[in-house]
DSSP file (Angstrom, degrees, kcal/mol; ACC not computed):
  #  RESIDUE AA STRUCTURE BP1 BP2  ACC     N-H-->O    O-->H-N    N-H-->O    O-->H-N    TCO  KAPPA ALPHA  PHI   PSI    X-CA   Y-CA   Z-CA
    1    1 A M              0   0    0      0, 0.0     2,-0.0     0, 0.0     0, 0.0   0.000 360.0 360.0 360.0 127.3 -142.0   73.2 -147.1
    2    2 A D     >  -     0   0    0      1,-0.1     4,-2.1     4,-0.0     3,-0.2  -0.269 360.0-100.4 -78.1 170.3 -141.5   70.7 -144.2
    3    3 A D  H  > S+     0   0    0      1,-0.2     4,-2.7     2,-0.2     5,-0.2   0.848 118.9  55.3 -61.4 -37.7 -138.6   70.9 -141.8
    4    4 A I  H  > S+     0   0    0      1,-0.2     4,-2.4     2,-0.2    -1,-0.2   0.915 109.8  46.6 -64.5 -41.8 -136.5   68.2 -143.5
    5    5 A K  H  > S+     0   0    0     -3,-0.2     4,-2.8     2,-0.2     5,-0.2   0.906 112.8  50.1 -65.7 -40.5 -136.6   70.0 -146.8
    6    6 A K  H  X S+     0   0    0     -4,-2.1     4,-2.5     2,-0.2    -2,-0.2   0.924 112.5  46.5 -62.8 -44.4 -135.7   73.3 -145.1
    7    7 A I  H  X S+     0   0    0     -4,-2.7     4,-2.6     2,-0.2    -2,-0.2   0.912 113.2  49.7 -64.4 -42.4 -132.8   71.8 -143.3
    8    8 A T  H  X S+     0   0    0     -4,-2.4     4,-2.6    -5,-0.2    -2,-0.2   0.942 112.8  45.7 -63.1 -48.4 -131.6   70.0 -146.5
    9    9 A V  H  X S+     0   0    0     -4,-2.8     4,-2.7     1,-0.2     5,-0.3   0.906 113.7  50.5 -61.7 -41.6 -131.8   73.2 -148.5
   10   10 A S  H  X S+     0   0    0     -4,-2.5     4,-2.4    -5,-0.2    -1,-0.2   0.906 111.6  47.4 -63.3 -42.0 -130.0   75.2 -145.7
   11   11 A C  H  X S+     0   0    0     -4,-2.6     4,-2.5     2,-0.2    -2,-0.2   0.919 113.8  47.4 -65.7 -43.6 -127.2   72.7 -145.5
   12   12 A I  H  X S+     0   0    0     -4,-2.6     4,-2.4     2,-0.2    -2,-0.2   0.947 115.6  43.5 -65.2 -48.0 -126.7   72.6 -149.2
   13   13 A T  H  X S+     0   0    0     -4,-2.7     4,-2.5     1,-0.2    -1,-0.2   0.879 114.2  51.3 -67.2 -36.0 -126.7   76.3 -149.6
   14   14 A G  H  X S+     0   0    0     -4,-2.4     4,-2.2    -5,-0.3    -1,-0.2   0.902 110.5  49.0 -64.3 -40.8 -124.5   76.8 -146.6
   15   15 A F  H  X S+     0   0    0     -4,-2.5     4,-2.3     2,-0.2    -2,-0.2   0.910 111.9  48.6 -64.7 -42.9 -122.0   74.2 -147.9
   16   16 A I  H  X S+     0   0    0     -4,-2.4     4,-2.4     1,-0.2    -2,-0.2   0.915 111.3  50.0 -63.6 -42.9 -121.9   76.0 -151.3
   17   17 A A  H  X S+     0   0    0     -4,-2.5     4,-1.4     1,-0.2    -1,-0.2   0.892 110.4  50.9 -62.5 -39.0 -121.4   79.3 -149.6
   18   18 A M  H  < S+     0   0    0     -4,-2.2    -1,-0.2     1,-0.2    -2,-0.2   0.911 113.0  45.4 -64.3 -42.1 -118.6   77.8 -147.6
   19   19 A L  H  < S+     0   0    0     -4,-2.3    -2,-0.2     1,-0.2    -1,-0.2   0.861 110.4  52.7 -70.7 -35.7 -116.9   76.4 -150.7
   20   20 A T  H >< S+     0   0    0     -4,-2.4     3,-4.0     1,-0.2     4,-0.3   0.785  72.1 159.8 -76.0 -26.3 -117.2   79.5 -152.8
   21   21 A K  T >< S-     0   0    0     -4,-1.4     3,-0.8     1,-0.3    -1,-0.2  -0.153  80.4  -4.7  43.8-117.6 -115.6   81.9 -150.3
   22   22 A Q  T 3> S+     0   0    0      1,-0.2     4,-0.7    -3,-0.1     3,-0.3   0.509 124.9  78.9 -80.7  -4.2 -114.6   84.9 -152.4
   23   23 A Y  H <>  +     0   0    0     -3,-4.0     4,-3.2     1,-0.2     5,-0.3   0.658  69.8  81.8 -80.4 -15.2 -115.6   83.2 -155.6
   24   24 A A  H <> S+     0   0    0     -3,-0.8     4,-2.3    -4,-0.3    -1,-0.2   0.922  94.9  43.2 -59.5 -46.6 -119.3   83.9 -155.2
   25   25 A L  H  > S+     0   0    0     -3,-0.3     4,-2.4     2,-0.2    -1,-0.2   0.921 115.7  48.4 -66.0 -43.2 -119.1   87.4 -156.6
   26   26 A I  H  X S+     0   0    0     -4,-0.7     4,-2.7     2,-0.2    -2,-0.2   0.918 112.0  49.9 -63.0 -42.4 -116.8   86.5 -159.4
   27   27 A F  H  X S+     0   0    0     -4,-3.2     4,-2.7     1,-0.2    -1,-0.2   0.902 109.9  50.9 -62.4 -40.8 -119.1   83.5 -160.3
   28   28 A L  H  X S+     0   0    0     -4,-2.3     4,-2.4    -5,-0.3    -1,-0.2   0.909 111.8  47.3 -62.2 -42.1 -122.1   85.8 -160.3
   29   29 A L  H  X S+     0   0    0     -4,-2.4     4,-2.6     2,-0.2    -2,-0.2   0.886 111.1  51.3 -67.2 -39.0 -120.2   88.2 -162.7
   30   30 A V  H  X S+     0   0    0     -4,-2.7     4,-2.4     2,-0.2    -2,-0.2   0.947 113.0  45.3 -61.0 -48.4 -119.2   85.4 -164.9
   31   31 A C  H  X S+     0   0    0     -4,-2.7     4,-2.5     1,-0.2    -2,-0.2   0.896 112.8  50.7 -63.7 -40.4 -122.8   84.1 -165.2
   32   32 A T  H  X S+     0   0    0     -4,-2.4     4,-2.8     2,-0.2     5,-0.2   0.919 110.6  49.4 -63.1 -43.8 -124.1   87.7 -165.7
   33   33 A G  H  X S+     0   0    0     -4,-2.6     4,-2.3     2,-0.2    -2,-0.2   0.907 111.4  49.2 -60.9 -42.6 -121.5   88.2 -168.5
   34   34 A I  H  X S+     0   0    0     -4,-2.4     4,-2.3     2,-0.2    -2,-0.2   0.928 113.2  46.1 -63.4 -45.7 -122.5   84.9 -170.2
   35   35 A V  H  X S+     0   0    0     -4,-2.5     4,-2.6     1,-0.2    -2,-0.2   0.932 113.8  48.3 -64.1 -45.8 -126.2   85.7 -170.0
   36   36 A L  H  X S+     0   0    0     -4,-2.8     4,-2.9     1,-0.2     5,-0.3   0.879 110.5  52.0 -62.9 -37.3 -125.7   89.3 -171.3
   37   37 A D  H  X S+     0   0    0     -4,-2.3     4,-2.2    -5,-0.2    -1,-0.2   0.919 111.0  47.5 -64.6 -42.8 -123.5   88.0 -174.2
   38   38 A C  H  X S+     0   0    0     -4,-2.3     4,-2.2     2,-0.2    -2,-0.2   0.928 114.5  46.2 -62.9 -45.1 -126.2   85.5 -175.1
   39   39 A I  H  X S+     0   0    0     -4,-2.6     4,-2.5     2,-0.2    -2,-0.2   0.943 115.1  45.0 -64.5 -48.5 -128.9   88.1 -175.0
   40   40 A T  H  X S+     0   0    0     -4,-2.9     4,-2.6     1,-0.2    -1,-0.2   0.852 111.5  54.9 -66.3 -31.9 -126.9   90.7 -177.0
   41   41 A G  H  X S+     0   0    0     -4,-2.2     4,-2.3    -5,-0.3    -1,-0.2   0.904 109.6  46.0 -65.1 -41.2 -125.9   88.0 -179.5
   42   42 A L  H  X S+     0   0    0     -4,-2.2     4,-2.2     2,-0.2    -2,-0.2   0.909 113.8  48.4 -67.0 -41.7 -129.6   87.1 -180.1
   43   43 A I  H  X S+     0   0    0     -4,-2.5     4,-3.0     2,-0.2    -2,-0.2   0.912 111.2  51.2 -63.7 -41.6 -130.5   90.8 -180.4
   44   44 A K  H  X S+     0   0    0     -4,-2.6     4,-2.5     2,-0.2     6,-0.3   0.924 109.4  50.1 -60.8 -45.0 -127.6   91.3 -182.8
   45   45 A A  H  X>S+     0   0    0     -4,-2.3     5,-1.7     1,-0.2     4,-0.7   0.916 114.3  44.4 -60.6 -43.3 -128.7   88.4 -185.0
   46   46 A K  H  <5S+     0   0    0     -4,-2.2     3,-0.4     3,-0.2    -2,-0.2   0.914 115.2  48.0 -66.7 -43.4 -132.2   89.7 -185.1
   47   47 A A  H  <5S+     0   0    0     -4,-3.0    -2,-0.2     1,-0.2    -1,-0.2   0.836 117.0  41.2 -69.1 -33.6 -131.1   93.3 -185.8
   48   48 A T  H  <5S-     0   0    0     -4,-2.5    -1,-0.2    -5,-0.2    -2,-0.2   0.470 112.3-114.7 -95.3  -2.0 -128.6   92.4 -188.6
   49   49 A G  T  <5 +     0   0    0     -4,-0.7    -3,-0.2    -3,-0.4    -4,-0.1   0.657  60.0 155.0  80.4  15.5 -130.9   89.8 -190.2
   50   50 A Q      < -     0   0    0     -5,-1.7     2,-0.4    -6,-0.3    -1,-0.2  -0.439  49.0-108.8 -73.7 150.8 -128.7   86.8 -189.4
   51   51 A V        -     0   0    0     -2,-0.1     2,-0.8     1,-0.0    -1,-0.1  -0.671  23.6-137.4 -81.5 129.9 -130.3   83.4 -189.2
   52   52 A I        -     0   0    0     -2,-0.4     2,-0.3     4,-0.0    -1,-0.0  -0.799  30.2-172.6 -88.3 113.7 -130.5   82.1 -185.7
   53   53 A S     >  -     0   0    0     -2,-0.8     4,-2.0     1,-0.1     5,-0.1  -0.817  33.6-135.5-112.7 149.6 -129.5   78.4 -186.0
   54   54 A S  H  > S+     0   0    0     -2,-0.3     4,-2.6     1,-0.2     5,-0.2   0.811 106.1  59.6 -69.4 -28.5 -129.6   75.7 -183.4
   55   55 A K  H  > S+     0   0    0      2,-0.2     4,-2.2     1,-0.2    -1,-0.2   0.937 108.3  43.1 -64.2 -46.1 -126.1   74.5 -184.5
   56   56 A K  H  > S+     0   0    0      1,-0.2     4,-2.5     2,-0.2    -2,-0.2   0.898 115.1  50.2 -66.4 -40.0 -124.6   77.9 -183.7
   57   57 A G  H  X S+     0   0    0     -4,-2.0     4,-2.4     2,-0.2    -2,-0.2   0.884 109.4  51.6 -63.5 -38.9 -126.5   78.0 -180.4
   58   58 A F  H  X S+     0   0    0     -4,-2.6     4,-1.9     2,-0.2    -2,-0.2   0.907 110.9  47.6 -64.9 -42.5 -125.3   74.5 -179.5
   59   59 A Q  H  X S+     0   0    0     -4,-2.2     4,-1.9     1,-0.2    -2,-0.2   0.911 112.4  49.8 -64.3 -41.9 -121.7   75.5 -180.2
   60   60 A G  H  X S+     0   0    0     -4,-2.5     4,-2.6     1,-0.2     5,-0.2   0.886 107.0  55.5 -63.2 -39.3 -122.1   78.6 -178.1
   61   61 A F  H  X S+     0   0    0     -4,-2.4     4,-2.6     1,-0.2    -1,-0.2   0.933 109.2  46.0 -59.2 -46.2 -123.7   76.6 -175.3
   62   62 A W  H  X S+     0   0    0     -4,-1.9     4,-2.1     2,-0.2    -1,-0.2   0.845 110.6  53.6 -69.1 -32.2 -120.7   74.3 -175.1
   63   63 A K  H  X S+     0   0    0     -4,-1.9     4,-1.7     2,-0.2    -1,-0.2   0.939 112.3  44.3 -63.8 -45.7 -118.3   77.3 -175.3
   64   64 A K  H  X S+     0   0    0     -4,-2.6     4,-2.0     2,-0.2    -2,-0.2   0.887 112.0  52.4 -66.8 -39.0 -120.1   78.9 -172.3
   65   65 A A  H  X S+     0   0    0     -4,-2.6     4,-2.5     1,-0.2    -1,-0.2   0.889 106.6  54.7 -62.6 -37.9 -120.2   75.6 -170.4
   66   66 A G  H  X S+     0   0    0     -4,-2.1     4,-2.5     2,-0.2    -1,-0.2   0.882 105.3  53.0 -61.9 -38.5 -116.4   75.3 -171.0
   67   67 A F  H  X S+     0   0    0     -4,-1.7     4,-2.4     2,-0.2    -2,-0.2   0.938 110.0  47.4 -60.1 -46.8 -116.0   78.7 -169.4
   68   68 A I  H  X S+     0   0    0     -4,-2.0     4,-2.4     1,-0.2    -2,-0.2   0.916 113.7  46.9 -62.7 -43.6 -117.9   77.6 -166.3
   69   69 A F  H  X S+     0   0    0     -4,-2.5     4,-2.3     2,-0.2    -1,-0.2   0.869 110.7  52.6 -67.7 -35.6 -115.9   74.4 -166.1
   70   70 A T  H  X S+     0   0    0     -4,-2.5     4,-2.1     2,-0.2    -2,-0.2   0.917 110.0  48.3 -64.2 -42.5 -112.6   76.3 -166.5
   71   71 A F  H  X S+     0   0    0     -4,-2.4     4,-2.0     2,-0.2    -2,-0.2   0.917 111.1  50.7 -62.3 -43.5 -113.6   78.6 -163.7
   72   72 A G  H  X S+     0   0    0     -4,-2.4     4,-2.4     1,-0.2    -2,-0.2   0.878 108.3  52.7 -60.7 -38.3 -114.5   75.6 -161.6
   73   73 A F  H  X S+     0   0    0     -4,-2.3     4,-2.6     2,-0.2    -1,-0.2   0.891 106.7  52.7 -64.9 -39.4 -111.1   74.0 -162.4
   74   74 A G  H  X S+     0   0    0     -4,-2.1     4,-2.2     2,-0.2    25,-0.9   0.906 110.0  47.8 -61.4 -41.4 -109.4   77.3 -161.2
   75   75 A I  H  X S+     0   0    0     -4,-2.0     4,-1.8    24,-0.2    -2,-0.2   0.906 109.8  53.5 -65.0 -41.4 -111.3   77.1 -157.9
   76   76 A F  H  X S+     0   0    0     -4,-2.4     4,-2.8     1,-0.2    -2,-0.2   0.924 108.9  48.6 -58.1 -45.1 -110.3   73.4 -157.6
   77   77 A I  H  X S+     0   0    0     -4,-2.6     4,-2.7     1,-0.2    -1,-0.2   0.914 108.5  54.2 -61.9 -41.9 -106.6   74.3 -158.1
   78   78 A D  H  < S+     0   0    0     -4,-2.2    18,-0.3     1,-0.2    -1,-0.2   0.845 115.5  39.7 -60.6 -33.6 -107.0   77.0 -155.5
   79   79 A C  H  X S+     0   0    0     -4,-1.8     4,-1.0     2,-0.1    -2,-0.2   0.835 116.6  50.0 -82.5 -34.5 -108.4   74.5 -153.0
   80   80 A F  H  X S+     0   0    0     -4,-2.8     4,-2.8    -5,-0.2     5,-0.2   0.889 100.8  60.6 -74.4 -41.3 -106.0   71.7 -154.0
   81   81 A I  H  X S+     0   0    0     -4,-2.7     4,-2.9     1,-0.2     5,-0.2   0.918 105.0  47.0 -58.4 -48.2 -102.6   73.6 -153.8
   82   82 A P  H  > S+     0   0    0      0, 0.0     4,-2.1     0, 0.0    -1,-0.2   0.889 113.3  49.6 -62.2 -36.1 -102.9   74.4 -150.1
   83   83 A I  H  X S+     0   0    0     -4,-1.0     4,-1.7     2,-0.2    -2,-0.2   0.939 113.3  46.2 -65.3 -45.6 -103.9   70.9 -149.3
   84   84 A L  H  X S+     0   0    0     -4,-2.8     4,-1.4     1,-0.2    -1,-0.2   0.918 113.5  48.2 -62.6 -44.7 -100.9   69.5 -151.3
   85   85 A L  H  <>S+     0   0    0     -4,-2.9     5,-2.9     1,-0.2    -1,-0.2   0.849 108.5  55.1 -66.2 -33.7  -98.5   72.0 -149.7
   86   86 A D  H ><5S+     0   0    0     -4,-2.1     3,-0.9    -5,-0.2    -1,-0.2   0.863 103.6  55.6 -65.9 -35.3  -99.8   71.2 -146.3
   87   87 A I  H 3<5S+     0   0    0     -4,-1.7    -1,-0.2     1,-0.2    -2,-0.2   0.885 113.4  39.9 -63.8 -38.9  -99.0   67.5 -146.9
   88   88 A V  T 3<5S-     0   0    0     -4,-1.4    -1,-0.2     2,-0.1    -2,-0.2   0.258 116.1-115.2 -96.2  11.9  -95.4   68.3 -147.7
   89   89 A N  T < 5 +     0   0    0     -3,-0.9     2,-0.5     1,-0.2    -3,-0.2   0.883  66.7 140.5  57.7  46.4  -95.1   70.9 -144.9
   90   90 A I      < -     0   0    0     -5,-2.9     2,-0.5    -8,-0.1    -1,-0.2  -0.974  42.4-144.0-116.9 131.8  -94.6   73.9 -147.2
   91   91 A E        -     0   0    0     -2,-0.5    -5,-0.0    -5,-0.0     0, 0.0  -0.824   5.9-147.9 -98.1 133.3  -96.3   77.2 -146.3
   92   92 A F        -     0   0    0     -2,-0.5     4,-0.1     1,-0.1    -2,-0.0  -0.864   8.7-144.2 -97.4 126.7  -97.5   79.4 -149.1
   93   93 A P  S    S+     0   0    0      0, 0.0     2,-0.3     0, 0.0    -1,-0.1   0.621  79.0  24.0 -71.8 -11.1  -97.3   83.1 -148.3
   94   94 A F  S    S-     0   0    0      0, 0.0     2,-0.1     0, 0.0    -2,-0.0  -0.943  92.0 -85.2-145.9 166.9 -100.5   84.0 -150.2
   95   95 A S        -     0   0    0     -2,-0.3   -17,-0.1     1,-0.1     0, 0.0  -0.427  51.3 -99.9 -72.9 148.4 -103.7   82.5 -151.4
   96   96 A S        -     0   0    0    -18,-0.3     3,-0.2     1,-0.1     4,-0.2  -0.549  34.2-164.3 -69.2 126.2 -103.7   80.7 -154.7
   97   97 A P     >  +     0   0    0      0, 0.0     4,-2.6     0, 0.0     5,-0.2   0.313  54.5 107.5 -99.6   9.7 -105.2   83.1 -157.2
   98   98 A F  H  > S+     0   0    0      1,-0.2     4,-2.8     2,-0.2     5,-0.3   0.901  79.6  47.9 -60.4 -46.5 -106.0   80.8 -160.2
   99   99 A G  H  > S+     0   0    0    -25,-0.9     4,-2.4    -3,-0.2    -1,-0.2   0.908 114.8  46.0 -60.4 -43.1 -109.8   80.8 -159.8
  100  100 A L  H  > S+     0   0    0     -4,-0.2     4,-2.5     2,-0.2    -1,-0.2   0.902 113.4  48.9 -68.1 -40.5 -110.0   84.5 -159.5
  101  101 A I  H  X S+     0   0    0     -4,-2.6     4,-2.2     2,-0.2    -2,-0.2   0.937 113.7  46.0 -64.8 -46.1 -107.6   85.1 -162.5
  102  102 A I  H  X S+     0   0    0     -4,-2.8     4,-2.3    -5,-0.2    -2,-0.2   0.917 112.8  51.2 -62.7 -42.8 -109.6   82.7 -164.7
  103  103 A G  H  X S+     0   0    0     -4,-2.4     4,-2.3    -5,-0.3    -2,-0.2   0.918 110.9  47.2 -60.1 -44.7 -112.9   84.3 -163.6
  104  104 A M  H  X S+     0   0    0     -4,-2.5     4,-2.3     1,-0.2    -1,-0.2   0.867 110.4  53.1 -66.8 -35.4 -111.6   87.7 -164.4
  105  105 A Y  H  X S+     0   0    0     -4,-2.2     4,-2.4     2,-0.2    -2,-0.2   0.907 109.4  48.5 -65.2 -41.7 -110.3   86.6 -167.8
  106  106 A I  H  X S+     0   0    0     -4,-2.3     4,-2.7     2,-0.2     5,-0.2   0.920 110.9  50.8 -63.5 -43.7 -113.7   85.1 -168.6
  107  107 A I  H  X S+     0   0    0     -4,-2.3     4,-2.4     1,-0.2    -2,-0.2   0.906 110.1  50.4 -61.0 -41.3 -115.4   88.3 -167.6
  108  108 A L  H  X S+     0   0    0     -4,-2.3     4,-2.2     2,-0.2    -2,-0.2   0.937 111.5  47.4 -61.7 -47.5 -113.1   90.3 -169.8
  109  109 A N  H  X S+     0   0    0     -4,-2.4     4,-2.2     1,-0.2    -2,-0.2   0.905 112.9  48.3 -62.0 -41.6 -113.7   88.0 -172.8
  110  110 A E  H  X S+     0   0    0     -4,-2.7     4,-2.7     1,-0.2    -1,-0.2   0.886 109.1  54.1 -65.7 -37.8 -117.5   88.2 -172.3
  111  111 A S  H  X S+     0   0    0     -4,-2.4     4,-2.5    -5,-0.2    -2,-0.2   0.900 108.1  49.5 -63.0 -41.0 -117.2   92.0 -171.9
  112  112 A I  H  X S+     0   0    0     -4,-2.2     4,-2.5     2,-0.2    -2,-0.2   0.937 112.6  47.4 -61.7 -46.7 -115.5   92.2 -175.3
  113  113 A S  H  X S+     0   0    0     -4,-2.2     4,-2.4     2,-0.2    -2,-0.2   0.899 111.8  49.8 -63.3 -41.6 -118.1   90.1 -176.9
  114  114 A I  H  X S+     0   0    0     -4,-2.7     4,-2.6     2,-0.2    -1,-0.2   0.932 111.7  48.5 -62.2 -46.1 -120.9   92.1 -175.4
  115  115 A A  H  X S+     0   0    0     -4,-2.5     4,-2.1     1,-0.2    -2,-0.2   0.905 111.6  49.8 -62.1 -42.0 -119.4   95.4 -176.6
  116  116 A E  H  X S+     0   0    0     -4,-2.5     4,-2.0     2,-0.2    -1,-0.2   0.910 111.3  49.3 -63.1 -41.6 -118.9   93.9 -180.1
  117  117 A N  H  X S+     0   0    0     -4,-2.4     4,-2.2     1,-0.2    -2,-0.2   0.923 110.4  50.3 -62.2 -44.1 -122.5   92.8 -180.2
  118  118 A L  H  X S+     0   0    0     -4,-2.6     4,-2.9     1,-0.2     7,-0.3   0.871 109.0  51.6 -63.7 -36.8 -123.7   96.2 -179.0
  119  119 A I  H  < S+     0   0    0     -4,-2.1    -1,-0.2     2,-0.2    -2,-0.2   0.881 109.5  50.1 -66.9 -37.7 -121.7   97.9 -181.7
  120  120 A E  H  < S+     0   0    0     -4,-2.0    -2,-0.2     1,-0.2    -1,-0.2   0.882 113.5  46.4 -66.0 -37.3 -123.2   95.6 -184.4
  121  121 A I  H  < S-     0   0    0     -4,-2.2    -2,-0.2     1,-0.3    -1,-0.2   0.946 139.9  -3.2 -68.5 -48.9 -126.7   96.4 -183.0
  122  122 A N    ><  -     0   0    0     -4,-2.9     3,-2.5    -5,-0.2     4,-0.4  -0.860  63.6-153.6-148.3 106.6 -126.0  100.2 -182.9
  123  123 A P  T 3  S+     0   0    0      0, 0.0     3,-0.3     0, 0.0    -4,-0.1   0.729  96.9  51.2 -56.6 -23.4 -122.6  101.5 -183.8
  124  124 A K  T 3  S+     0   0    0      1,-0.2    -5,-0.1    -6,-0.1    -6,-0.0   0.394  87.5  85.0 -94.6   4.6 -123.0  104.6 -181.7
  125  125 A S  S <  S+     0   0    0     -3,-2.5    -1,-0.2    -7,-0.3    -6,-0.1   0.809  93.8  36.8 -78.0 -28.2 -124.1  102.7 -178.5
  126  126 A V  S    S-     0   0    0     -4,-0.4    -1,-0.2    -3,-0.3     5,-0.0  -0.988  88.8-117.3-126.7 127.1 -120.5  102.0 -177.3
  127  127 A P    >>  -     0   0    0      0, 0.0     3,-1.3     0, 0.0     4,-1.1  -0.354  24.1-126.0 -59.8 140.3 -117.6  104.4 -177.6
  128  128 A G  H 3> S+     0   0    0      1,-0.3     4,-2.4     2,-0.2     5,-0.2   0.816 107.0  62.8 -58.1 -33.2 -114.8  102.9 -179.7
  129  129 A W  H 3> S+     0   0    0      1,-0.2     4,-2.5     2,-0.2    -1,-0.3   0.791  97.1  58.4 -66.7 -26.0 -112.2  103.5 -177.0
  130  130 A V  H <> S+     0   0    0     -3,-1.3     4,-2.4     2,-0.2    -1,-0.2   0.948 109.3  42.6 -67.3 -47.1 -114.1  101.1 -174.7
  131  131 A V  H  X S+     0   0    0     -4,-1.1     4,-2.9     2,-0.2     5,-0.2   0.915 114.7  51.1 -64.5 -42.5 -113.8   98.2 -177.2
  132  132 A S  H  X S+     0   0    0     -4,-2.4     4,-2.9     1,-0.2     5,-0.2   0.918 110.2  49.7 -60.4 -43.5 -110.2   99.2 -177.9
  133  133 A L  H  X S+     0   0    0     -4,-2.5     4,-2.2     2,-0.2    -2,-0.2   0.931 113.0  46.0 -61.1 -46.6 -109.4   99.2 -174.2
  134  134 A L  H  X S+     0   0    0     -4,-2.4     4,-2.3     2,-0.2    -2,-0.2   0.931 115.6  45.8 -63.0 -45.9 -111.0   95.8 -173.7
  135  135 A K  H  X S+     0   0    0     -4,-2.9     4,-2.9     1,-0.2    -2,-0.2   0.909 112.0  51.1 -65.7 -41.5 -109.3   94.2 -176.7
  136  136 A N  H  X S+     0   0    0     -4,-2.9     4,-2.4    -5,-0.2    -1,-0.2   0.889 110.2  50.4 -62.6 -38.6 -105.9   95.7 -175.9
  137  137 A T  H  X S+     0   0    0     -4,-2.2     4,-2.3    -5,-0.2    -2,-0.2   0.940 112.8  45.4 -64.2 -46.6 -106.2   94.3 -172.3
  138  138 A A  H  X S+     0   0    0     -4,-2.3     4,-2.6     1,-0.2    -2,-0.2   0.909 113.3  50.2 -63.4 -41.8 -107.0   90.9 -173.6
  139  139 A D  H  X S+     0   0    0     -4,-2.9     4,-2.8     2,-0.2    -1,-0.2   0.896 109.8  51.2 -62.7 -39.9 -104.2   91.0 -176.2
  140  140 A K  H  X S+     0   0    0     -4,-2.4     4,-2.1     2,-0.2    -2,-0.2   0.912 111.2  47.6 -63.7 -42.6 -101.7   92.1 -173.5
  141  141 A I  H  X S+     0   0    0     -4,-2.3     4,-1.7     1,-0.2    -2,-0.2   0.933 114.3  46.7 -63.3 -45.3 -102.8   89.1 -171.4
  142  142 A D  H  X S+     0   0    0     -4,-2.6     4,-1.9     1,-0.2    -2,-0.2   0.880 111.8  50.1 -66.0 -38.0 -102.5   86.7 -174.3
  143  143 A S  H  X S+     0   0    0     -4,-2.8     4,-1.7     1,-0.2    -1,-0.2   0.862 108.4  53.2 -69.7 -34.1  -99.1   88.1 -175.4
  144  144 A D  H  X S+     0   0    0     -4,-2.1     4,-1.0    -5,-0.2    -1,-0.2   0.876 108.5  51.0 -65.7 -36.2  -97.8   87.8 -171.8
  145  145 A K  H  < S+     0   0    0     -4,-1.7     3,-0.4     1,-0.2    -2,-0.2   0.905 109.8  49.4 -65.4 -41.4  -98.9   84.1 -171.9
  146  146 A E  H  < S+     0   0    0     -4,-1.9    -1,-0.2     1,-0.2    -2,-0.2   0.810 106.2  56.3 -69.9 -29.9  -97.1   83.5 -175.1
  147  147 A E  H  <        0   0    0     -4,-1.7    -1,-0.2     1,-0.2    -2,-0.2   0.785 360.0 360.0 -71.8 -27.3  -93.9   85.0 -173.9
  148  148 A K     <        0   0    0     -4,-1.0    -1,-0.2    -3,-0.4    -2,-0.2   0.468 360.0 360.0 -86.4 360.0  -93.7   82.7 -170.9
C-alpha cells in the first residue's frame, strides 16, 4: 500500500472513530446481534424444516437495515441537539442519550429474537426465565412509550 492510500485510510478511520465516540461499542453490539439473529434464524429454519425463501430474507434485510439507520438517526440527534442548543445559547446539563437508548433497544430486540430462535432449535438450550426476562423488559419499555 502506498503512502497516499495509507494516509487516506488513516484519515477516514480516524474521522469515523472521532464521530462514533461512545457509540462504537454499541454499534459493534448492534451489528453482532443482527449477525447472530440472522445465523440463528437460518439454523432454526434448517432445523425445523422451514423453507428458506429469498422473499423472507429480503424483508429481513430491510428490517435490519432499518435498525442500522434508526441507530444512525439517534446518533444524528445526539450530535444535532448540542449544536442547535449552542446556537440559541442554552446549555444542556447532560449529553443527549438518544443514540445509546436506540442502540440498546435494538440489542434487546435482537437478543429476544436470538433466544426465540435458539429455543426453536433446541428447547432446552435457553432457560425459559431468560426469554421471559427479555420479553418483560421489552414489554415494559413499550408500555412506557404508550403511556406518554
